N, CA, C and O of each residue as an XYZ file, in Angstrom:
732
protein
N     -14.486     18.049      1.907
C     -13.392     17.691      1.006
C     -13.619     16.276      0.480
O     -13.999     15.370      1.221
N     -13.378     16.115     -0.802
C     -13.555     14.806     -1.427
C     -12.484     13.822     -0.928
O     -11.336     14.192     -0.682
N     -12.906     12.551     -0.787
C     -11.961     11.503     -0.398
C     -11.988     10.434     -1.481
O     -13.052      9.987     -1.911
N     -10.799     10.037     -1.910
C     -10.688      9.001     -2.924
C      -9.963      7.797     -2.357
O      -9.045      7.934     -1.549
N     -10.380      6.620     -2.783
C      -9.688      5.391     -2.419
C      -8.794      4.996     -3.585
O      -9.211      4.992     -4.743
N      -7.549      4.663     -3.244
C      -6.536      4.299     -4.236
C      -6.066      2.897     -3.917
O      -5.592      2.630     -2.813
N      -6.197      2.006     -4.876
C      -5.821      0.604     -4.686
C      -4.304      0.464     -4.734
O      -3.733      0.083     -5.756
N      -3.663      0.779     -3.610
C      -2.212      0.625     -3.527
C      -1.778      0.522     -2.075
O      -2.394      1.101     -1.180
N      -0.723     -0.216     -1.866
C      -0.057     -0.249     -0.575
C       1.307      0.425     -0.686
O       2.075      0.453      0.276
N       1.603      0.967     -1.865
C       2.879      1.589     -2.156
C       2.851      3.044     -1.689
O       2.137      3.869     -2.260
N       3.624      3.355     -0.656
C       3.633      4.709     -0.085
C       4.127      5.755     -1.088
O       3.656      6.892     -1.073
N       5.064      5.384     -1.953
C       5.560      6.311     -2.964
C       4.461      6.714     -3.940
O       4.293      7.897     -4.235
N       3.713      5.733     -4.440
C       2.604      6.019     -5.347
C       1.522      6.842     -4.636
O       0.945      7.756     -5.225
N       1.258      6.516     -3.383
C       0.241      7.236     -2.612
C       0.626      8.709     -2.457
O      -0.213      9.590     -2.639
N       1.885      8.977     -2.125
C       2.361     10.367     -1.990
C       2.225     11.125     -3.310
O       1.777     12.272     -3.333
N       2.615     10.474     -4.406
C       2.509     11.117     -5.708
C       1.060     11.453     -6.030
O       0.771     12.548     -6.511
N       0.141     10.516     -5.766
C      -1.280     10.738     -6.054
C      -1.828     11.883     -5.212
O      -2.541     12.742     -5.732
N      -1.509     11.908     -3.922
C      -1.979     12.986     -3.051
C      -1.443     14.328     -3.523
O      -2.170     15.322     -3.535
N      -0.177     14.361     -3.911
C       0.470     15.592     -4.373
C      -0.197     16.138     -5.632
O      -0.408     17.345     -5.745
N      -0.523     15.282     -6.557
C      -1.084     15.712     -7.839
C      -2.583     15.981     -7.751
O      -3.067     16.974     -8.296
N      -3.317     15.110     -7.074
C      -4.770     15.256     -7.024
C      -5.223     16.356     -6.065
O      -6.277     16.961     -6.261
N      -4.432     16.611     -5.036
C      -4.773     17.670     -4.101
C      -6.019     17.398     -3.278
O      -6.669     18.331     -2.807
N      -6.357     16.124     -3.101
C      -7.496     15.736     -2.266
C      -7.043     14.649     -1.301
O      -5.923     14.149     -1.398
N      -7.907     14.293     -0.387
C      -7.613     13.228      0.563
C      -7.654     11.888     -0.172
O      -8.701     11.480     -0.675
N      -6.520     11.214     -0.230
C      -6.420      9.920     -0.909
C      -6.025      8.879      0.126
O      -5.012      9.018      0.811
N      -6.831      7.841      0.230
C      -6.549      6.759      1.175
C      -6.126      5.514      0.404
O      -6.836      5.052     -0.489
N      -4.969      4.982      0.759
C      -4.489      3.756      0.127
C      -5.222      2.546      0.663
O      -5.450      2.425      1.867
N      -5.590      1.652     -0.237
C      -6.282      0.419      0.126
C      -5.482     -0.734     -0.451
O      -5.358     -0.859     -1.669
N      -4.943     -1.570      0.410
C      -4.175     -2.721     -0.045
C      -4.993     -3.996      0.070
O      -5.157     -4.539      1.162
N      -5.497     -4.465     -1.038
C      -6.241     -5.724     -1.082
C      -5.498     -6.683     -2.000
O      -4.860     -6.257     -2.964
N      -5.577     -7.952     -1.709
C      -4.975     -8.949     -2.592
C      -6.012     -9.374     -3.621
O      -7.079     -9.876     -3.267
N      -5.699     -9.174     -4.880
C      -6.575     -9.607     -5.965
C      -5.744    -10.383     -6.968
O      -4.523    -10.234     -7.031
N      -6.416    -11.209     -7.749
C      -5.744    -11.914     -8.835
C      -5.646    -10.971    -10.026
O      -6.639    -10.366    -10.430
N      -4.447    -10.849    -10.587
C      -4.259    -10.010    -11.762
C      -4.128    -10.895    -12.987
O      -3.511    -11.959    -12.946
N      -4.729    -10.426    -14.091
C      -4.628    -11.193    -15.327
C      -3.221    -11.067    -15.890
O      -2.484    -10.142    -15.548
N      -2.865    -11.980    -16.732
C      -1.572    -11.962    -17.408
C      -1.803    -11.496    -18.840
O      -2.447    -12.187    -19.629
N      -1.282    -10.336    -19.165
C      -1.441     -9.779    -20.502
C      -0.389     -8.708    -20.713
O       0.035     -8.056    -19.758
N       0.034     -8.520    -21.947
C       0.960     -7.432    -22.276
C       0.201     -6.141    -22.588
O       0.821     -5.102    -22.816
N      -1.143     -6.196    -22.600
C      -1.962     -5.017    -22.864
C      -2.202     -4.263    -21.559
O      -2.977     -4.720    -20.719
N      -1.544     -3.102    -21.375
C      -1.644     -2.389    -20.102
C      -3.057     -1.924    -19.754
O      -3.416     -1.902    -18.577
N      -3.858     -1.556    -20.738
C      -5.221     -1.102    -20.458
C      -6.087     -2.278    -20.002
O      -6.867     -2.148    -19.058
N      -5.950     -3.412    -20.664
C      -6.718     -4.597    -20.264
C      -6.386     -4.997    -18.822
O      -7.286     -5.292    -18.036
N      -5.114     -5.006    -18.483
C      -4.692     -5.361    -17.121
C      -5.283     -4.369    -16.114
O      -5.835     -4.777    -15.092
N      -5.169     -3.079    -16.399
C      -5.636     -2.047    -15.470
C      -7.148     -2.085    -15.277
O      -7.626     -1.971    -14.148
N      -7.900     -2.241    -16.349
C      -9.362     -2.267    -16.236
C      -9.822     -3.474    -15.422
O     -10.683     -3.341    -14.552
N      -9.265     -4.634    -15.690
C      -9.680     -5.830    -14.931
C      -9.267     -5.714    -13.463
O      -9.983     -6.178    -12.575
N      -8.125     -5.102    -13.212
C      -7.659     -4.878    -11.846
C      -8.625     -3.929    -11.123
O      -8.999     -4.178     -9.978
N      -9.022     -2.854    -11.788
C      -9.947     -1.879    -11.197
C     -11.290     -2.521    -10.884
O     -11.859     -2.292     -9.816
N     -11.790     -3.315    -11.803
C     -13.071     -4.009    -11.571
C     -12.983     -4.936    -10.363
O     -13.910     -5.002     -9.556
N     -11.871     -5.646    -10.242
C     -11.694     -6.577     -9.118
C     -11.633     -5.826     -7.790
O     -12.241     -6.254     -6.809
N     -10.903     -4.709     -7.752
C     -10.831     -3.905     -6.525
C     -12.202     -3.339     -6.167
O     -12.601     -3.372     -5.003
N     -12.921     -2.823     -7.154
C     -14.249     -2.266     -6.889
C     -15.178     -3.351     -6.348
O     -15.930     -3.124     -5.400
N     -15.116     -4.508     -6.952
C     -15.951     -5.638     -6.523
C     -15.652     -6.033     -5.076
O     -16.565     -6.375     -4.325
N     -14.394     -5.986     -4.689
C     -13.994     -6.355     -3.329
C     -14.329     -5.256     -2.315
O     -14.756     -5.556     -1.200
N     -14.140     -3.991     -2.693
C     -14.315     -2.877     -1.758
C     -15.751     -2.351     -1.713
O     -16.226     -1.910     -0.667
N     -16.428     -2.402     -2.850
C     -17.803     -1.873     -2.982
C     -17.868     -0.369     -2.733
O     -18.883      0.141     -2.257
N     -16.785      0.344     -3.055
C     -16.721      1.798     -2.954
C     -15.987      2.314     -4.183
O     -15.187      1.588     -4.773
N     -16.248      3.569     -4.580
C     -15.490      4.141     -5.697
C     -13.989      4.084     -5.394
O     -13.544      4.423     -4.297
N     -13.234      3.651     -6.389
C     -11.801      3.432     -6.192
C     -11.068      3.657     -7.508
O     -11.632      3.472     -8.586
N      -9.803      4.060     -7.407
C      -8.994      4.116     -8.621
C      -7.746      3.272     -8.425
O      -7.256      3.083     -7.312
N      -7.256      2.775     -9.548
C      -6.017      2.000     -9.562
C      -5.071      2.676    -10.542
O      -5.491      3.447    -11.405
N      -3.814      2.381    -10.397
C      -2.804      2.854    -11.332
C      -1.891      1.673    -11.600
O      -1.408      1.022    -10.673
N      -1.661      1.409    -12.859
C      -0.800      0.297    -13.230
C       0.218      0.808    -14.246
O      -0.118      1.579    -15.146
N       1.447      0.375    -14.092
C       2.530      0.848    -14.960
C       3.028     -0.272    -15.852
O       3.118     -1.431    -15.447
N       3.346      0.107    -17.068
C       3.965     -0.781    -18.042
C       5.272     -0.120    -18.478
O       5.296      1.070    -18.791
N       6.346     -0.888    -18.498
C       7.660     -0.370    -18.898
C       8.174     -1.237    -20.049
O       8.599     -2.375    -19.848
N       8.125     -0.677    -21.250
C       8.503     -1.425    -22.451
C       9.872     -0.976    -22.947
O      10.051      0.156    -23.397
N      10.830     -1.887    -22.853
C      12.202     -1.602    -23.281
C      12.374     -2.108    -24.710
O      12.214     -3.297    -24.984
N      12.698     -1.199    -25.601
C      12.806     -1.510    -27.035
C      13.746     -2.693    -27.296
O      13.386     -3.615    -28.028
N      14.938     -2.673    -26.708
C      15.937     -3.724    -26.965
C      15.513     -5.089    -26.417
O      16.074     -6.116    -26.798
N      14.524     -5.095    -25.526
C      14.018     -6.361    -24.961
C      12.666     -6.718    -25.560
O      11.876     -7.441    -24.953
N      12.407     -6.200    -26.770
C      11.186     -6.501    -27.514
C       9.908     -6.157    -26.739
O       8.903     -6.863    -26.826
N       9.970     -5.059    -25.983
C       8.792     -4.607    -25.249
C       8.689     -5.128    -23.829
O       7.821     -4.698    -23.068
N       9.567     -6.051    -23.468
C       9.553     -6.548    -22.085
C      10.178     -5.502    -21.178
O      10.949     -4.681    -21.677
N       9.912     -5.475    -19.934
C       8.975     -6.309    -19.208
C       7.512     -5.925    -19.374
O       6.640     -6.704    -18.990
N       7.210     -4.757    -19.928
C       5.818     -4.368    -20.124
C       5.069     -4.344    -18.797
O       5.531     -3.768    -17.812
N       3.907     -4.980    -18.795
C       3.075     -5.020    -17.586
C       3.678     -5.900    -16.497
O       3.187     -5.918    -15.368
N       4.731     -6.623    -16.829
C       5.378     -7.522    -15.862
C       6.539     -6.848    -15.123
O       7.394     -7.534    -14.564
N       6.575     -5.530    -15.116
C       7.679     -4.796    -14.493
C       7.847     -5.171    -13.019
O       8.976     -5.297    -12.547
N       6.751     -5.350    -12.290
C       6.875     -5.712    -10.869
C       7.587     -7.056    -10.703
O       8.444     -7.202     -9.832
N       7.234     -8.025    -11.529
C       7.874     -9.345    -11.449
C       9.356     -9.242    -11.810
O      10.193     -9.875    -11.168
N       9.685     -8.451    -12.832
C      11.083     -8.254    -13.208
C      11.852     -7.608    -12.056
O      12.975     -8.007    -11.748
N      11.238     -6.609    -11.424
C      11.904     -5.923    -10.313
C      12.135     -6.873     -9.141
O      13.187     -6.825     -8.504
N      11.161     -7.732     -8.854
C      11.316     -8.690     -7.753
C      12.404     -9.711     -8.071
O      13.176    -10.096     -7.193
N      12.464    -10.144     -9.313
C      13.439    -11.165     -9.697
C      14.828    -10.603     -9.955
O      15.822    -11.181     -9.515
N      14.906     -9.489    -10.660
C      16.190     -8.966    -11.120
C      16.660     -7.710    -10.389
O      17.860     -7.492    -10.218
N      15.708     -6.893     -9.964
C      16.064     -5.598     -9.384
C      16.635     -4.682    -10.446
O      16.789     -5.078    -11.601
N      16.945     -3.475    -10.061
C      17.504     -2.505    -11.008
C      18.836     -2.971    -11.583
O      19.099     -2.794    -12.773
N      19.681     -3.571    -10.734
C      20.990     -4.040    -11.204
C      20.837     -5.111    -12.278
O      21.583     -5.120    -13.257
N      19.881     -6.006    -12.100
C      19.655     -7.072    -13.074
C      19.156     -6.553    -14.411
O      19.556     -7.043    -15.467
N      18.274     -5.551    -14.358
C      17.779     -4.968    -15.610
C      18.920     -4.249    -16.328
O      19.057     -4.367    -17.545
N      19.731     -3.513    -15.588
C      20.896     -2.848    -16.184
C      21.834     -3.893    -16.796
O      22.377     -3.675    -17.879
N      22.024     -5.002    -16.124
C      22.880     -6.083    -16.644
C      22.324     -6.642    -17.955
O      23.089     -6.915    -18.880
N      21.010     -6.814    -18.046
C      20.389     -7.277    -19.298
C      20.671     -6.308    -20.447
O      20.754     -6.716    -21.606
N      20.816     -5.045    -20.124
C      21.012     -4.008    -21.129
C      22.481     -3.731    -21.437
O      22.784     -2.885    -22.278
N      23.388     -4.427    -20.774
C      24.822     -4.140    -20.851
C      25.354     -4.023    -22.287
O      26.105     -3.093    -22.584
N      24.990     -4.918    -23.154
C      25.511     -4.917    -24.531
C      24.567     -4.233    -25.518
O      24.828     -4.241    -26.721
N      23.483     -3.646    -25.035
C      22.480     -3.040    -25.925
C      22.821     -1.578    -26.215
O      23.163     -0.816    -25.310
N      22.723     -1.207    -27.472
C      22.954      0.196    -27.838
C      21.643      0.983    -27.803
O      21.639      2.167    -27.468
N      20.545      0.338    -28.145
C      19.243      1.004    -28.087
C      18.666      0.808    -26.689
O      18.195     -0.280    -26.358
N      18.699      1.839    -25.880
C      18.257      1.762    -24.491
C      16.890      2.415    -24.287
O      16.482      2.677    -23.155
N      16.182      2.676    -25.396
C      14.902      3.389    -25.363
C      13.837      2.625    -24.571
O      13.725      1.402    -24.653
N      13.060      3.397    -23.800
C      11.994      2.850    -22.961
C      10.742      3.695    -23.154
O      10.819      4.918    -23.265
N       9.594      3.038    -23.192
C       8.309      3.723    -23.127
C       7.645      3.281    -21.833
O       7.351      2.100    -21.648
N       7.411      4.235    -20.941
C       6.722      3.938    -19.679
C       5.310      4.492    -19.782
O       5.101      5.638    -20.181
N       4.351      3.661    -19.416
C       2.942      4.067    -19.470
C       2.280      3.804    -18.137
O       2.407      2.722    -17.564
N       1.567      4.815    -17.647
C       0.733      4.645    -16.458
C      -0.713      4.674    -16.919
O      -1.125      5.559    -17.669
N      -1.468      3.701    -16.464
C      -2.890      3.646    -16.760
C      -3.638      3.772    -15.444
O      -3.510      2.922    -14.564
N      -4.419      4.837    -15.313
C      -5.259      5.057    -14.141
C      -6.685      4.716    -14.548
O      -7.184      5.187    -15.570
N      -7.329      3.892    -13.733
C      -8.721      3.540    -13.990
C      -9.519      3.837    -12.727
O      -9.180      3.373    -11.638
N     -10.586      4.618    -12.892
C     -11.477      4.976    -11.784
C     -12.804      4.262    -11.987
O     -13.386      4.307    -13.071
N     -13.274      3.607    -10.940
C     -14.569      2.924    -10.976
C     -15.432      3.512     -9.870
O     -15.127      3.390     -8.683
N     -16.514      4.151    -10.287
C     -17.450      4.743     -9.331
C     -18.582      3.770     -9.026
O     -19.077      3.697     -7.901
N     -18.982      3.019    -10.061
C     -19.981      1.959     -9.916
C     -19.678      0.913    -10.988
O     -18.987      1.193    -11.968
N     -20.195     -0.269    -10.791
C     -19.906     -1.367    -11.719
C     -20.214     -0.956    -13.157
O     -21.286     -0.425    -13.451
N     -19.256     -1.211    -14.044
C     -19.437     -0.922    -15.458
C     -19.192      0.527    -15.851
O     -19.497      0.920    -16.978
N     -18.646      1.326    -14.941
C     -18.452      2.758    -15.237
C     -16.985      3.170    -15.204
O     -16.652      4.217    -14.648
N     -16.119      2.375    -15.783
C     -14.682      2.665    -15.725
C     -14.317      3.896    -16.547
O     -14.759      4.058    -17.685
N     -13.509      4.748    -15.954
C     -12.938      5.895    -16.651
C     -11.437      5.650    -16.716
O     -10.812      5.331    -15.705
N     -10.856      5.798    -17.910
C      -9.452      5.453    -18.141
C      -8.660      6.709    -18.493
O      -9.077      7.517    -19.323
N      -7.493      6.852    -17.833
C      -6.605      7.987    -18.050
C      -5.192      7.438    -18.250
O      -4.691      6.688    -17.413
N      -4.554      7.813    -19.360
C      -3.246      7.255    -19.702
C      -2.198      8.365    -19.770
O      -2.438      9.432    -20.335
N      -1.044      8.094    -19.188
C       0.101      8.988    -19.285
C       1.298      8.200    -19.783
O       1.534      7.072    -19.349
N       2.055      8.798    -20.697
C       3.228      8.116    -21.263
C       4.447      9.018    -21.176
O       4.338     10.242    -21.234
N       5.604      8.396    -21.037
C       6.870      9.120    -21.092
C       7.912      8.220    -21.762
O       8.003      7.025    -21.482
N       8.683      8.827    -22.646
C       9.773      8.134    -23.331
C      11.055      8.460    -22.578
O      11.236      9.568    -22.074
N      11.923      7.489    -22.514
C      13.203      7.698    -21.854
C      14.178      6.617    -22.250
O      14.053      5.991    -23.302
N      15.167      6.409    -21.373
C      16.145      5.353    -21.638
C      16.587      4.736    -20.318
O      16.421      5.322    -19.249
N      17.154      3.540    -20.422
C      17.690      2.838    -19.261
C      19.086      3.386    -18.979
O      19.932      3.444    -19.871
N      19.317      3.788    -17.730
C      20.630      4.296    -17.311
C      21.654      3.165    -17.352
O      21.287      1.990    -17.356
N      22.937      3.523    -17.381
C      23.990      2.505    -17.409
C      24.243      1.896    -16.037
O      24.893      0.856    -15.926
N      23.727      2.546    -14.982
C      23.792      1.992    -13.631
C      22.737      2.703    -12.787
O      22.345      3.824    -13.112
N      22.269      2.066    -11.701
C      21.289      2.718    -10.831
C      21.889      3.975    -10.198
O      23.026      3.970     -9.726
N      21.089      5.058    -10.202
C      21.530      6.316     -9.607
C      20.361      6.938     -8.842
O      19.252      7.051     -9.365
N      20.624      7.335     -7.612
C      19.608      7.996     -6.814
C      18.745      7.023     -6.039
O      19.041      5.833     -5.934
N      17.663      7.573     -5.499
C      16.751      6.780     -4.676
C      15.437      6.574     -5.421
O      15.420      6.195     -6.593
N      14.343      6.831     -4.717
C      13.043      6.614     -5.336
C      12.621      5.176     -5.149
O      13.315      4.392     -4.500
N      11.483      4.832     -5.718
C      11.002      3.468     -5.575
C      10.978      2.769     -6.927
O      11.011      3.408     -7.979
N      10.920      1.451     -6.874
C      10.871      0.673     -8.103
C      12.062      0.954     -9.000
O      13.209      0.939     -8.553
N      11.784      1.204    -10.243
C      12.814      1.381    -11.259
C      13.222      2.848    -11.449
O      13.919      3.175    -12.410
N      12.793      3.731    -10.541
C      13.177      5.150    -10.618
C      14.691      5.358    -10.798
O      15.086      6.219    -11.585
N      15.555      4.597    -10.094
C      16.995      4.837    -10.214
C      17.623      4.459    -11.567
O      18.795      4.752    -11.802
N      16.847      3.809    -12.460
C      17.437      3.435    -13.752
C      16.705      4.048    -14.944
O      17.043      3.747    -16.089
N      15.714      4.897    -14.700
C      14.954      5.495    -15.799
C      15.308      6.967    -15.966
O      15.150      7.764    -15.041
N      15.789      7.318    -17.158
C      16.124      8.696    -17.492
C      15.098      9.184    -18.522
O      15.092      8.702    -19.655
N      14.228     10.136    -18.144
C      13.255     10.636    -19.115
C      13.933     11.453    -20.215
O      14.964     12.085    -19.986
N      13.347     11.434    -21.399
C      13.877     12.182    -22.539
C      14.014     13.658    -22.158
O      13.111     14.246    -21.564
N      15.155     14.239    -22.510
C      15.420     15.643    -22.211
C      16.128     15.848    -20.882
O      16.391     16.985    -20.489
N      16.440     14.758    -20.185
C      17.103     14.831    -18.873
C      18.383     14.020    -18.899
O      18.562     13.144    -19.746
N      19.265     14.317    -17.969
C      20.473     13.515    -17.763
C      20.356     12.722    -16.469
O      21.112     11.778    -16.239
N      19.398     13.115    -15.621
C      19.196     12.463    -14.325
C      18.104     11.399    -14.410
O      17.192     11.473    -15.233
N      18.231     10.409    -13.528
C      17.182      9.397    -13.400
C      16.055      9.974    -12.544
O      16.239     10.980    -11.858
N      14.894      9.333    -12.590
C      13.803      9.704    -11.683
C      14.290      9.646    -10.240
O      13.882     10.459     -9.411
N      15.160      8.688     -9.939
C      15.683      8.513     -8.586
C      16.546      9.663     -8.096
O      16.745      9.822     -6.892
N      17.058     10.465     -9.017
C      17.890     11.612     -8.653
C      17.090     12.910     -8.560
O      17.646     13.967     -8.261
N      15.792     12.827     -8.814
C      14.947     14.019     -8.832
C      14.090     14.110     -7.576
O      13.769     13.103     -6.945
N      13.727     15.347     -7.230
C      12.723     15.540     -6.175
C      11.367     15.110     -6.756
O      11.235     14.944     -7.969
N      10.385     14.936     -5.906
C       9.052     14.548     -6.363
C       8.516     15.579     -7.354
O       7.929     15.210     -8.371
N       8.709     16.848     -7.073
C       8.216     17.907     -7.956
C       8.910     17.850     -9.319
O       8.263     18.023    -10.351
N      10.232     17.608     -9.326
C      10.965     17.500    -10.589
C      10.501     16.275    -11.370
O      10.274     16.354    -12.577
N      10.364     15.158    -10.691
C       9.924     13.921    -11.337
C       8.546     14.103    -11.963
O       8.293     13.623    -13.068
N       7.654     14.798    -11.254
C       6.282     14.960    -11.745
C       6.180     15.820    -12.999
O       5.125     15.849    -13.633
N       7.251     16.523    -13.373
C       7.259     17.258    -14.635
C       7.314     16.290    -15.819
O       6.885     16.633    -16.921
N       7.836     15.093    -15.595
C       8.022     14.099    -16.658
C       7.148     12.854    -16.487
O       6.761     12.226    -17.472
N       6.846     12.509    -15.275
C       6.272     11.217    -14.903
C       5.002     10.831    -15.651
O       4.076     11.629    -15.794
N       4.981      9.590    -16.124
C       3.795      9.044    -16.764
C       2.638      8.984    -15.761
O       1.481      9.193    -16.127
N       2.957      8.697    -14.498
C       1.934      8.650    -13.450
C       1.339     10.040    -13.239
O       0.124     10.192    -13.115
N       2.209     11.053    -13.199
C       1.740     12.431    -13.041
C       0.841     12.832    -14.209
O      -0.181     13.488    -14.007
N       1.212     12.444    -15.419
C       0.400     12.779    -16.599
C      -0.980     12.135    -16.516
O      -1.988     12.792    -16.779
N      -1.031     10.855    -16.154
C      -2.325     10.163    -16.046
C      -3.151     10.738    -14.895
O      -4.354     10.957    -15.042
N      -2.513     10.983    -13.754
C      -3.238     11.530    -12.601
C      -3.712     12.960    -12.864
O      -4.764     13.354    -12.361
N      -2.964     13.738    -13.635
C      -3.391     15.093    -13.988
C      -4.652     15.040    -14.856
O      -5.560     15.852    -14.680
N      -4.708     14.098    -15.780
C      -5.919     13.910    -16.600
C      -7.094     13.500    -15.711
O      -8.212     13.984    -15.886
N      -6.833     12.607    -14.759
C      -7.862     12.163    -13.807
C      -8.347     13.359    -12.990
O      -9.552     13.531    -12.807
N      -7.423     14.187    -12.497
C      -7.790     15.366    -11.700
C      -8.664     16.318    -12.508
O      -9.657     16.834    -11.995
N      -8.304     16.552    -13.762
C      -9.098     17.437    -14.618
C     -10.512     16.885    -14.759
O     -11.482     17.638    -14.673
N     -10.635     15.584    -14.974
C     -11.949     14.957    -15.101
C     -12.742     15.114    -13.804
O     -13.929     15.436    -13.841
N     -12.096     14.889    -12.661
C     -12.767     15.064    -11.370
C     -13.229     16.500    -11.179
O     -14.352     16.745    -10.739
N     -12.352     17.459    -11.515
C     -12.685     18.875    -11.382
C     -13.879     19.234    -12.274
O     -14.798     19.925    -11.836
N     -13.862     18.762    -13.531
C     -14.953     19.042    -14.458
C     -16.263     18.422    -13.970
O     -17.337     19.008    -14.106
N     -16.148     17.233    -13.404
C     -17.319     16.504    -12.896
C     -17.963     17.223    -11.717
O     -19.183     17.184    -11.557
N     -17.158     17.875    -10.896
C     -17.678     18.525     -9.691
C     -18.247     19.925     -9.947
O     -18.767     20.560     -9.029
N     -18.150     20.409    -11.199
C     -18.683     21.752    -11.539
C     -20.183     21.728    -11.679
O     -20.793     22.760    -11.959
C-alpha cells in the first residue's frame, strides 16, 4: 500500500486527506518559514519546496485561502493569522454591517516527489459568511456556508462537507493523478 507524507499537524485536515485519498497518509509537522503573499499558489509551492527540502521525502502540502468579497479579498492566505487573532466570532463581527457576505475558498495542494517536480491541484468553493458561528469542525468551518446549502461546514458530517469542500476537490484531483500515475 502506498504511503504519503502530508505536511500538517492538523488532525482534521489529516482525517479529510485519508478519507479522500484512501491511502496511508502520515502527518508531518515541521516548522518552516512561510512567505507573505496574497497569491495562494505562490505560498503553497514555496511551502511545499521548504517541506521537501527539510524532509527529503516525497510530501504534499495543502494551503487554504479564504477571500471575503466585502473585505477586499482578505484574509486570503492569511486566514490562519485572522483565526488566531479574531476567531470565528471576530470575523463575523467584521461582517456585521456587510450585505455582501460572498466568500471564495481555495485549497491548493502541492505534491513534491523530487526537487523541482511540483504538481499543483486546486479546488475552489463559493459560499458566504454565516451571521454567527454554528456547529463544530475546525478553523472557520462554523462560519462558512457553501453555495446551495443553508448549513455551515461545521454543521455537516465529514462526508457531507466533502461534497462541497475546496480541500476535497483539490485532493480528489490529486488522487486521480496518483491513480493515473500508478497505472
